[in-house]
N, C-alpha and C positions, 0 to 999 in steps of 0.2 A: 258264465260261459266257461271261464277257466276251471271252475270246480267241476262242471259237467264233463268237460273234456279231460279232466285229471292231468292238468299241466304239471310238468316237473318244475323245479326251481328256476332253471334257465328260461323255460317257456313262460313262466309267470312273470319274470322280469321283462322279457320281450313284449308280452301282452300289456304289462303296465305302461311301458314306453309307448306302445301303439295307442293305448287309450288316452294317455296324456297328449299325444300328438293330435288325436282326433278331437279332443275337447278344445285344444287351441285353435284348430281349423274351424270348428263349429261355432265358436264364440262370436265372431263377427257376423256369421250368417244368421245366428239367432237374434243378435242385436238389430240387424237390418230388417229381419222379419217383424220384430216388435215395432220398429219405426214405421214400416210400411202399413202394418195393420192399424197403428194409431192414426196415421193420415187417412187411411181408407174409411175407418168408422167415424172419424170426425166429420166426414162428408154428410153424415146423417143429421148433423146439427142444424144445417141450413134449411131454408124453406125451398130453395131451388137446388137441383142436382145437375152437376156438370157430367153428363153421361160419358163424355170422352175421357175425363179424368178418372171416373170410376173404372172404366175399362182399362186405362193405362195402369192404374194401381193394381187391379186384379191380375193383369198380365205380369207385373213386376213381382207380385206375391207368388205367382205360379213359377216364374223363373227362379226365384229364391228357393222355392220348394224343390225344384230340379237340382239346384246346387246341394241342398241337403241330402237328397237321394243319392247323388253321385258320390259325395263325400262318404256317406255311410256304406255304399257298395264297395268302394275301394278300401275302406277301413276293414270291412269283413274279408275282403280278398287278401289283405295283408295278414290278418289273423289266421286265415286258413293256411297260409304258407309256413307258419311256425308249427303246424300240427304234423304229427307223423301220419302214416297211412290210415291206421285205425281211428285216430282222432279226426282225420279229415272226413271219414265216413260218418262218424258221430256228428261232426259239425254240420255236414250236409243235411242230416236228419233234423237237427235242431233248427236250422234255418228254414227247412221245409215246413216244420211244424209252426214256426213263427209266422211264415207267410200265409198259411192256412188260417191262423187265428186273426190275422190282419185283413184278410180278404173281406170284401163287402158281403154283408149278410142280407139275404132276401127276406123281407118281412113275411111273417106267417099270414097267409091269406085268410085264415080262419078268424083272425082277430079283427075287431072293428076298427 
């Protein structure tokens, strides 16, 4: 991103600090996600399924995903603030392209 936006030295330092902060913020969220998924999929091991627990864990996973999305959004918002006007326009294009690539794709109806 910094290369695409052609950050200067000061911007590169600010960007590095923002990325470090984002990694620190995301580490516990990722750890919690792994723990939740471990618990969730261990429920497959039993012969009986506690559907209430399955739902609770799925909801917890979804909430954790929400925290990931919020942290990522605000990190990108901070990155955008260190950009000049031309870089902000390029940033918006890059984010738009990334969103289009991440959008759900509809399966080709011609394939079996």
